N, C-alpha and C positions, 0 to 999 in steps of 0.2 A: 466399385469401391476404389478409393485412392490406393496407389501402389505403396505408399508409405504408412497407410493406416495399420497394416499388420505389424508394423514396428512401433509407431508413435501414437496410434489411436488409443481410445479408452479401453479396448480389449486387447491391445497389442502386447508385444514382447516386453517393452519397457514398463508398461503399466503393471503387468504381472510380476515383473522383477521388483519394482519399487513399492508395490502395494499402496498403503495409505499415503506414502510420500509422493505419489505420482499426481501431477496436475495436468489435465488434458487442455491443450491449446489448439484451436482450429487453425490459428495463424501459423503455428509450427508445421502442421501437416501441409498447408498450402505452400510454404517456403520449401519444404523438403520435396514436394512434387515438382515444383518449378525447377529446382536444382537437378533432380533426377532427369527431367526432360532435357535440360541443357547438356548434361553429361552424355546422355544417349545420343544427342544430335551433334556433339562436339561444338556447341554454340557458346557464345558469350552472354553473360547474364549479370545484371545489376539488381541487387535486392536490398531494399531498406525495410527492416522489420523493427518495430519499436521495442523498447526495453521490456523484458518479460516474455518475449516470444520463445525463447529457448533456441537461439540461433545455432549454437554449437551442435546440438543434437540434430537440428534441421539440416545442417550441411554434412555432418559426419555420417548420418544414417545412409543417405543415398551414395555418398562417396565410398564408404566401406562396402556397401552392397555392390557397387561397381567394381571395386577391387576384387571381391570374392568371385563374382560371376563372370568377369571378363579378363581377369588377370592383368588389369591396367593399374598404372601407378598414379596416385593423386598426391599433390603437395598441398598441405593445409598451412597457411601462413598467418601468423598473428603478430600484433605489434607489442602487446604488453606481456611481461613475464607472468603476471597473475593468470591471464587467460591461457597461456601455454601450459602452465602448471595444472590448471583445471582440466584441459584436454588430456594431458598425459596421465594425471593421477586418478581421474574419475571417469570422464566421459568415454574415452577410447577403451579402457579396460572393460567397462560395463557392456558397451555395444559389441565389442569383439567377442565376449563370451556369449551374448545373446544371439549374435548373427552366425554362430558356428554352424556351418552347413551339415556337419556330421549327424546332427539329430533331426535334420529335415524340418525344424520348426520355423525357419525363416525363409523358406523357398519363396521366390518372387513369382506369383501366379501370372504376372504379365510378361515373363521372360522365360518361356519354356525352352528356348533354344540356347540358353546360357551354357557355356562349356563347363565341364566338371572342374571345380577349383583345383583339385590335386593335379589333374592332367595339365591344366592351364599353367600352373606354377612350374611344373616340370618342363613345359615347353619354353619357359623363360630361363631355364638353366638353374633354377633354384632347387637344391637337393631336397629329398623327402625328409620329413620330420623324424626325429629319433627320440626314444624315451630314455636314452642313456643320460645319466646325471653324474656330475662330478662327485668323486668320493673322497676328496682330500681337502684340507684347509688351504686357503689362498696363500701363495708364496710371495715373498718380497720381489718386486720387479727385477732386481739384479740377479735373482736366482735363475740359473739356466733352465730350470724346469717350469718357470713361470709362463702362463698363457692367459691373457685377458679373457679369452673365450671360456675358460674354466670358471670365471667369476660370475657367469650367468646364474641367477637364482635358481635353486632346484625346482621351483614351481614354473620356471620358464621352459619353453621348448629349446632344443639345441640350437635352432637357428634364430631364436628371438633376440631382441635387444633389451637390455635393461633400460627402462625409461626413468632415469633418476630414482631408482629403487622402487618405482611403482610398476609392478608387473601385472600382466594379464592374469586374472584369477583362473585357477585350475583346480577343479574338484574331482573326486573319484567318479562322480556320476555324470560329469560333462567332459568330453574330450577336449584336448588343447585347441583353442581357436585357430582357424586357418589364416586369419589376417595377420600380417607381419607389420606392425608399426615401428617407426624409428624417429626418435627425437634427434634432429640434426643440429649440430653445433659447429661453429667455425673452427678451423684447424688450430688456431691459437689458443683454444680452450683446453687442449690436450697436453699432457706431460709427455716429453720425449725422454725415454729412459736413457738413451745414448747421451743426450745432452746433459742430463742430470749427472750421469757418471763423469762426463768430461768436466763439468763445473766443480764437482766434488774433488776431483784430482788436482784441479788448478786453482782452488779457491783462494790461496794466499796471494796470488798475483792478479786474479780475475776481479776481485771485489775491492772497492775503495775503503770500506770501513767495517768495523766489527758488527754493526747492525745488519749489514748485508750478508755477512757470513752466518750470523744467527738465523736470518731469514732462510738461507739455503738449508740450514740444518732442520728448520721447521718443515720445509718441503720434503726433505729426506724422510723425516719421521712420518709425515702424511703418506708418503709413497709406500710405506709398509702396510698401510691400512686401506688405501683407496681401492675401490673395485672398478672404477671407470676412468680414473686418471684425469678428471676434468676439474676445472676451476670451481664448479658448483659445489664440490665437496671439500674444497680447500679452505681451512680457517683463514681469517683475516691476517695479512702479512704486514710486518712492520715496514719492510721495504718492498712494495709491490713491483718495483722495476726489476727485481731479481727474477721474476717469472719470465721475462724476456730471454734470459739465459738458458732456460730449461724447457720452454714450450716447444711443441711441434711446429715446424715451419717448412713450407714447401721449398723454400730457397736452399735450405741446407739438409734436406732429407736425402739420405743415401739409398733409399728404396731397398731393393733386395740385397744390396751390398752391405746393409747394416746388420750387425750380428744380433740386433734386437728385433729384426723385422717380424718374425713370427710371434713375438710377444708384445708388439707395439700397440699401445692403447688406440692411437689414431687409426692404424691400419685395421685393427679389429672392428672399430666403429665404421670404417669405410666399407668393410666387407658386409657388415650388417645392413648398412644403408643401401648397398647394391641389391640385397635380397628383398628389401622391404617393398610393401605395396603402398603404404601410407606414410608419407614423410611429413614431419611437423618441424617448422623452423620459424624464425622471426623475420620481420620485414627487411631488416638490415642485411641479413645473410642472403635472402632471396634476391634483393635488388643488386647486391654486390655480384651475385652469380649472373644475374641478367646482364649487367654491364660487361662481365667477362665474356658471356656468350655472344655479345655483339662483336667481339674480336675472335670468335671461333674457339674459345676455351670456356671452361666452366668448372664448377665444383659439384653441383648436384647431378645425380644420374638422370637419364632421359625420363621424362614424365609425360603423362597423357592429359592431365587436368590440373589446373591451379585454382585453389579457393583462397582468396585474400579476404580474411576477416579484418575488422577494424579498418575498412578500406578508405575511410575519410583521411587517413594519413598518407595514402599512396602518392599523391602529387608531390608533397614535400620530400618524402624519403627517396623517391625515384630521382628527384632533382639533385639531392645530395650525392647519390652514387653515380650519376652521369656527369658530375662536375669534377673539379679538382680542388685540393686543399693542401696547404703546408702549414705546420704549426711550429712555433718556437720550441715547444716542449719536445716534440718528436725529433726535431733536428739535433738539438743538443743531447738528447738521449742517445741517439745513434753515435754521435761523435764521442760521447762519454763511454759507451760500450767498447769502442775501439781503443781509446786511450784517455786516461785521467791524469792530467799533467801534475796536479797537486800531489796525488798519491803514487804516481808512477805505476799505475795499474791499468788493467784493461786487457782485451783479447790480444792485442799486438804484443804485449809484454809476455804472453804465455807461449808464443810461437816457438817451435823447435824447427829451425831451418838449417839447410846446409851452410857450411862456414862462409862461403863467398857471398851468401845472400844477406848476411847481417847488415851491411850498409843499406841494402834495399829496405829492410825493416825500419832502420833508423830514418831513412828518407820518407817512408810512409807515415811514421809517427810525426815527423816534422810537418808533412802536408796536412795531417789531421789537426795539429795545433794551429796552423795558419787558417784552415777552414773554420775553426772555432772562432778565431778573432774576426774573420770576415762575416761569419754568421751574426755576430754581435752587431756589426755595422748594418747588415741587411735588415734585421728586425728592429734596430733603432730607427732606421729610415721609415719603416712601416708605422712605428709608434709616432714618429713626427708627423706623418700624414694624418693620423687620427687626431693628434693634438691640433694641427692646423685646421682641419675640418671642423673640429669642435669650436675653435675660436671664430671661425667664419660662420658658425651656426648651421653647418650642413651635416654635422655628425649626429647620429642617432644614439641617445644615451638611455640606458635602462630599459631595453626591450623586454617583453615578457618571457622571452626564451632564454635569457642569460642574466645572471645576477649582476646587475650594475655594469654590464659590458657596454662598450661604446663601439659603434660600427660606422665606418666611413666608406662611401662609394669610391671606387677607382674607375676613372673614365678615360685615362690616357696612359700609354705605355711609359715605362721608366720610373715607376713610383719608388723603386729601390734599386741599388746597384747590383749588377750580375756577377761581381767578383766571386761571391760565395758559390754560385752555381758552377762557375768555371773551375773553382778549386775542388768542389765536391766531385766533379767529373774526373779530375786528376786523381783524387783519392780512390775512386772506383776503379780506374785503370790500374793504379798501383796495387790495389788489393788483388785484382785478377792476375797481375804479373807475379805476385807472391805465391800464387797457388802452385806454380811449378817448382818452388823451392822448399816446400814443406816435407818434412820427414814422415808425417802422419796423414793418412788419407782423409780422416774426418776433418782436419784443419782446412783441407782444400774446399770441402763443402761449406764450412763456416765462412771462409773468405769469399766464396762465390755469393753467398747470401748477403753478407755485409756490402759487397761490391754492388749488387743489384739495388740494395736499399739506398746507397749513396747516389747511384746514378739516377734512380727514380726521383729522389728529392731534387737533384740538380735539374732534371728535365721538367719537373713540376714547377720549380721556381722560375725557370726560364719562360715556360708557357704562360704563367700567371703575370709576370712582369711585362711581357710583350703582348699581353691580351690576345693570345693566339687562337683561342677557341671562339669561333663565331657564334652569335646568338646567345651569349652568356652574360650574366651580370657578375661584376667583380667587386669584391669588398675586402676591407681589412677590419678585423675585430680585435679590440683590446679588452681583456677581461679585468675584473676588479683586482685580481692578483698581479696584473701587469703583463701577463702572458699574451702573446700576439698570434693571430692566425690570419692567413691570406687565403681566400677561397673564391671560387666561381661556381655558378650553377646555371643550367639552361633556363632561359626565360620561359620557354614553352616546352613542357615535357610531352605534350600530346603527340607530336610527330614521332618522337623516340619510342613511346609506348605503343603507338599504333603499329610500328614496324617490329619492335623487339618483343613485345608482350602479346598484343592482340593479332599480330600478323603471322604467328607461328601456327603449327598444326594443332596444338593443344587448345582445349576450351579454357576459358577464364571466367570464374565466378567471383564477383565482388559483393561483400555483405557488410552492412553497418547499420546502426540505428540512426545515422546522420549522413546520408548521401544526398538528400533532396533539399530544395529551398522553398518548397510549397507543398500543399496537399493535392494540387491539381495533377492527376495522373498523366495528362497529356504533355505537361511542361516541367514536371517536378525534377526530372533527371537531365534536363537540357544542359545545365551547367556542368554536371559530372561528366556527361558524354563528351562535351567540348574540351574540358580541361585534361581528360585522361586519354583522349584519342580513340574512343570507341563509339563512333556516331551511330553504328547500326546494332549495337548491343540491345538485346531484349531487356525489359525491366519489369520488376514487380514491386509495388508499394503496399506495404501492410502496416497497419497501426499496431499499437500496443494492446495487449489484453487487459491492461489495468484500467480502472475506472477513474480517470484523471478528474472528471467532473466532481466526484465525491472525495477524492484524495488530495487535491491541490487547490490552494488559493493563490492567485497571481496578484500581488500588490504592485500597483504602479503609482509612483510618486510624481505626478505631473507638475507640481509646483517647485521641484528641485531646480537650482540654477543650472544653466548649460555647463557641461564639463570644462569649457574653456574659460569660464568666469572665475574670478579670484575667490568668490564666496563659496565655490563648489566644495572645496575641501572641508570647511567647517560645517557645511550642511550635511556632508557625508557622515561626519563624526556624530552629529545629532541624530540623524535618521538611523544609522547603523546601531547606535546605542539603544534607541527606542525599540527597534525590532528585536534586538537580542534580549532586552528585558521582557518583552511580551511572550517570547517563546522559552524564557528561562534558559538561554544558551542553546546548545545543540545546533550550532550554526557554522556554515561555510560562508566566508565573506570573500568573494572572488574579484580580483583586480586584473587589469591589463598592464600595470606598471609596478615594478618593484619599488621604485622611489615613492610613489603615492601610497602604496600599501604600507610601507614601513612608517611613513609619516602618520597615517591614520591610526595604525596600531599603537604608536607611541602616544598619540593624543587620547586614545581610549583606555590606555593601560590602567590608570588609577581607577577609572569607573568600573572596569571589569574586575579588577583586583578587589574592590570594595564589595562586589557581589560574590566573591570567592569562586569565580569561574576560571578554570584552567584555560590559558591562552597559548596557542601554537602559531608561530609566525614562520612562513616559508622563507628559507634563506638564512634563518637565524637559529632555529631550534633543531638542527640536525637534518638528516636525509628525509626524503619524501616518505619512505616506509616508516621511519622512526616517528615522524610527525603524525602519520595516520594511526599508528599503533597507540600513541599517546592520546590522540583524540578519542579513540574508541573506548578508552579506559573509564571515561567519565561522561555521562549523558548531558552534562552542563558545559561541556567544552566548547570553545570558539576557535576556529581555524581561519587564519588569514592566508590566502594562497593566490598564486598567479597561474600561468598557463597550464602547468601539468596537473593542477587540481580541477581544471574545467572538464577533464575527461579521464577515463580509465580508473576512476575511483568509485568504490562500491562500499557504502556504509548503510546497512539495513537497520530497520527498527527505529526506536525513539532516539538513537544516538545522533541522527541527522534529521531535523524537522524544520530547518530554516536555511534556505540558500539565498544569499544576497548578492545580486549582480550589480556592481557599482557603476559599470560603464559598458555600453554596447561594444563588443569585442572586435572592432575594426583593427586591421593590421596598421602599424605606424606607417604613414604615407612616405616617410623618408627612409624606410628600410630599403636597402639596395635592391633586393629582388623585387620588391613592390614597385619601386621607382621604374625598374626596367620593364616590368609587365605593363605598367601604366603607359609608358612611352610606346611600347610595342602595339598595344591595343589602339592607342590614339593615332598612331601612324597608319593603321589600316582602316581608319575611319570609325572605330568603335567607341563605346562609352566605357572607360575604365571603371568608373564607379559601379555602374549597373551590371557590367559583365564580370567583374572580378572582386572588387572591394566589398560590395554588398553581399553577394552570395557567400563569400568566405566568412563574413561576420555572422550571417544567419546560421551557418552550419555550426560555428563555435558557440553561438548563443544557445542553440538546441542542445549542444553537449553540456553546457553549464546548467541549463534547465533540467536536464536528465539526471543530474546527480541526486535529486531529491527522492524520486519514487523508484525504488529498486525491487520492490516486492508488492504483492497484493494487499499487504497489511500496513504499508508505509503511508504516512500522511504528513502534511505540513504546508509551508508557504514558500513561494519563490517571490523575492522582492526585487524590483527593477528600479534603481535609483538614477537612471539616465532618462531625463524627460523627453529626449528625442524620439523615444519609442511611440509617443503620442503627438508630439509637436512637429515632427518632420514628415514629409510625404512618404518616406521609405519606412517609417516606423511600423505601419500596418503589415509590411512584408515579414517582419520578425514575428508578429503575433499570428499571422496566417500560417506560419510554419510549425506552430505548436499543435499538440493534440486538440481535437475539437471539444467544445463545451466546457472549457476550463472557466471556473469562476474568477472574474476579474474584480478586484476591490480597488476602486479608484481613489487615490489620496488627493489632497492631504486630509487628515482627520486628527482630532485631538486625542493624544494618547496619555495625557496627564503626565 
């Protein structure tokens, strides 16, 4: 019998707990067994399992079993907030209660030598559990008696962590689960009680306007009620930048010297994180930590295993965190925190220094003002570079990843003057010098943090302008609002990940519904292994339990003009309108370009309005979550979306019955990182199109296709309006990557 059948099988723990709601999936048990084997062997594993497999239970069950039986620590990493919330609110609490070893119901028959969980936990220095519960109401953070640990829900154990108010269930007939999960958030998500007190005392000089002061008061009111001190529970702020003044920050943390140390939200979370067996975090935090570990520092505690869900994002996110970036917004934000010239406010205006240091404060303020002027010149030069590149036809406008942003490659040093970097360095040195002149200790910590931030921006600007990091692509991006960013990222992350992720002692499990580029088990994972630096990782390819042959029609419009032809846009309008009429709405229309999407949406506006169909347009009608919520309110809705709607979106039932793919989702060839990868592959004698461009497009195509069928009862059509899927030699590669036996309806046909 499978080792995971006793948990996930038709007679297993989950089936007995869920009753009629349980749906047995053979694929789920096969995935779980493969992951259990990899964890046992401390091996690396790639798993593609189709939509509906139940991947979260398939990796959580063996991971939590491993935590309980061997006192090992597992990090489960997701990319989307929705999946993180699902793990924290539903999946982990259920499994934690069912896997409780105290009742003996989930003993693993294949592992008779597993250590006793209680003894194993004690050997790691984790204190035994206590039934003691808080007997008083929560106090305000400023109250000396306040302790965040007292805010743990009464149904939680004394050592457990609040998982955004979703606690492990505890009932009189079932002892407290032995697993200790912890949702890990970046430090900047936590309120610093000390910094809130400081900001409150100095608000008149610290903030430039009434709206900022009102925002501070909103934070103070929230501080009376919050149980975890994190941004997740903070209402929307009128001036979000005020949070920077009160958030927890490693640079100005006073540690045990802080009078709030024992009641600090972040320190309480840190203690719970250190006790935990199962850590849940997002991709950004994990790869930020991984980049720090490359320099022998880190944020996460030591772990034994990593499970990276939604792993098709890994290459891009890892590249971001192993590169560099500087933004106009962050630079001026820091300078404004130090001194606001127009309002004569800011941190430097609040300093209480010894008398003979007043001239040094004035000199530092003058340096900040000069740095602000030089920063204007620096970012103006970057804007000019984008403008010149656009005029020369070498700038990329309107990529799917940014609303009407324009990106320009940087290939030579000196794209902007370095006066700003030199001046910011002087600001950093002056701030450090001021530390010795302060009357209050906490000001010394604040100055140290601001100094480090100024010096970091200076060093980053210098490294970017001089193109100092080898093997990187460099570019400048100008957003629709006019804000500028300068960044670089490694052309190849495989060597970095091979060393920093796969070359460590822990095992690494990567799961996704879209890791492969074909159904051939011998070659399906070749691209993934090559791009991520895990050539020897084992792999398992499992299909979806859904009956795609019965649930999906694939419509291919082979008579559409080539996307590069002038008639393509008008043909799109006609075919999109026709397919939307046939399904009476309920459609996602997916684009690779904001510009084309907005043009087509405008041309279809009157037609859809005449049919009284609600229309939602990405980039115009609010945030992604707001658009999705609106779409779900009416089964006749039509949504026009770009990249973020190709993946991570789950609309079940009749609300979505038509997914229209307007163009095969190749990366724009003049995108800087794409240009750099193309050149790199060509220089070593490879074929950039077959090795990089085509595989990436196939994976994204599979993601777009996968929006339609999210449950066994869903049905509908996927429409492809790019004729290259049948007219070009590579088109069959897209079709071969889809589930088998899909019904293909070959256009054109008269729709009346």
